[in-house]
SETOR-566850 format. One line per field, with one value per residue (C-alpha): z, y, x; residue in one letter. Coordinates in nm, 3 decimals. Layout:
BEGIN
w [Z, ...]
v [Y, ...]
u [X, ...]
residuo [A, ...]
This chain:
BEGIN
w [0.066, 0.122, 0.149, -0.170, -0.364, -0.467, -0.646, -0.807, -0.920, -1.076, -1.263, -1.383, -1.500, -1.696, -1.851, -1.940, -2.181, -2.325, -2.243, -1.917, -1.724, -1.863, -1.572, -1.741, -1.695, -1.358, -1.346, -1.384, -1.116, -0.877, -0.939, -0.875, -0.581, -0.294, -0.379, -0.437, -0.104, 0.085, -0.085, -0.018, 0.345, 0.395, 0.201, 0.419, 0.727, 0.588, 0.475, 0.797, 0.604, 0.781, 0.677, 0.510, 0.311, 0.190, 0.104, -0.097, -0.274, -0.360, -0.498, -0.449, -0.127, 0.184, 0.527, 0.633, 0.340, 0.414, 0.775, 0.651, 0.402, 0.678, 0.889, 0.595, 0.608, 0.261, -0.036, -0.312, -0.635, -0.667, -0.949, -1.252, -1.115, -0.773, -0.917, -1.140, -0.838, -0.632, -0.918, -0.936, -0.560, -0.560, -0.849, -0.653, -0.347, -0.544, -0.720, -0.393, -0.235, -0.532, -0.517, -0.148, 0.179, 0.352, 0.605, 0.338, 0.085, 0.335, 0.450, 0.107, 0.032, 0.359, 0.304, 0.141, -0.205, -0.389, -0.732, -0.997, -0.971, -0.598, -0.545, -0.183, -0.103, 0.007, -0.276, -0.070, -0.080, -0.453, -0.516, -0.286, -0.450, -0.808, -0.834, -1.097, -1.324, -1.042, -0.913, -1.258, -1.276, -0.940, -1.062, -1.382, -1.171, -0.954, -1.261, -1.421, -1.106, -1.121, -1.483, -1.386, -1.521]
v [-6.302, -6.324, -5.947, -5.899, -6.133, -5.869, -5.667, -5.978, -6.076, -5.730, -5.773, -6.123, -5.999, -5.718, -5.972, -6.202, -5.939, -5.874, -5.506, -5.371, -5.118, -4.768, -4.594, -4.256, -4.301, -4.173, -4.431, -4.715, -4.567, -4.528, -4.891, -5.020, -4.793, -4.981, -5.311, -5.137, -4.954, -5.271, -5.459, -5.201, -5.160, -5.534, -5.539, -5.260, -5.468, -5.787, -5.612, -5.402, -5.078, -4.744, -4.474, -4.288, -4.599, -4.680, -4.318, -4.300, -4.626, -4.497, -4.173, -3.891, -4.004, -3.791, -3.949, -3.790, -3.954, -4.284, -4.282, -4.214, -4.501, -4.737, -4.641, -4.685, -4.313, -4.217, -4.232, -4.069, -4.222, -4.314, -4.158, -4.354, -4.329, -4.465, -4.752, -4.846, -4.844, -5.057, -5.301, -5.342, -5.395, -5.654, -5.833, -5.839, -5.970, -6.243, -6.345, -6.362, -6.578, -6.817, -6.828, -6.850, -6.976, -6.719, -6.591, -6.527, -6.396, -6.141, -6.035, -6.030, -5.660, -5.568, -5.780, -5.645, -5.794, -5.830, -5.863, -5.603, -5.430, -5.375, -5.326, -5.441, -5.232, -5.354, -5.392, -5.166, -4.882, -4.932, -4.904, -4.602, -4.415, -4.528, -4.498, -4.679, -4.770, -4.952, -5.109, -5.255, -5.375, -5.549, -5.707, -5.829, -5.967, -6.165, -6.287, -6.394, -6.589, -6.762, -6.852, -7.017, -6.754]
u [-6.681, -7.057, -7.093, -6.895, -7.123, -7.382, -7.114, -6.967, -7.320, -7.370, -7.043, -7.142, -7.481, -7.316, -7.076, -7.365, -7.495, -7.147, -7.165, -7.032, -7.232, -7.203, -7.033, -7.076, -7.452, -7.574, -7.856, -7.605, -7.381, -7.676, -7.773, -7.419, -7.335, -7.510, -7.340, -7.006, -7.025, -7.122, -6.841, -6.572, -6.680, -6.640, -6.314, -6.172, -6.257, -6.104, -5.784, -5.776, -5.744, -5.726, -5.970, -5.681, -5.584, -5.935, -6.014, -5.690, -5.775, -6.123, -5.979, -6.225, -6.395, -6.344, -6.305, -6.634, -6.812, -6.634, -6.760, -7.113, -7.081, -6.968, -7.271, -7.510, -7.593, -7.474, -7.709, -7.509, -7.384, -7.018, -6.821, -6.703, -6.348, -6.442, -6.647, -6.353, -6.122, -6.361, -6.400, -6.022, -5.999, -6.279, -6.107, -5.781, -5.961, -6.134, -5.812, -5.621, -5.892, -5.871, -5.491, -5.410, -5.551, -5.769, -5.514, -5.249, -5.502, -5.630, -5.282, -5.111, -5.173, -4.997, -4.685, -4.367, -4.324, -3.991, -4.154, -4.062, -4.400, -4.356, -3.980, -3.993, -4.300, -4.640, -4.895, -5.123, -4.869, -4.810, -5.185, -5.234, -4.948, -5.010, -5.389, -5.592, -5.297, -5.117, -5.439, -5.498, -5.137, -5.175, -5.497, -5.328, -5.042, -5.285, -5.474, -5.143, -5.049, -5.386, -5.317, -4.989, -4.750]
residuo [M, E, V, L, M, P, L, L, Q, E, I, R, E, A, D, A, F, S, S, P, A, N, L, A, D, I, A, S, R, K, R, L, T, P, A, A, V, A, G, V, V, R, L, A, E, I, W, R, L, T, S, T, E, I, C, S, L, M, G, D, V, S, E, R, T, W, F, R, M, K, K, G, Q, W, D, G, A, L, S, Q, D, T, L, T, R, I, S, A, L, I, G, I, F, K, G, L, R, L, L, F, S, E, P, L, A, D, E, W, V, R, L, P, N, K, G, P, L, Y, G, G, R, R, P, L, D, V, M, V, N, G, G, I, P, K, M, L, Q, V, R, R, H, I, D, A, L, R, G, G, L]
């Protein structure tokens, strides 16, 4: 979680001013990208994601770019779409860590789930196949569980 803290701090700072970062603005995306990349690299390790899985979750990131990101050899700016996806994933990670013990929280995305959103599939597969809409649904599901629903 320590490596994910810079991205969470960026999100908190944006919330503190009641206006989220303008992801359409290239300067904002460049500012957020290093923390987002560091966070998603660590998240991929914790969740044991394959390069195909993480690239699918990030949307428009090629495996070549992903490998450069992992090595710290990529200095581009993430797209608005990719930053939105990473934000959803970090939110899911954080919610799971607040809900469950670490081993279950870190394995949850890989476990088949009988809930109506998942239909017996793994949350990871639902998010890979459903893109941002499903990622946000999974995040809302985790947030609802945290709220006691």
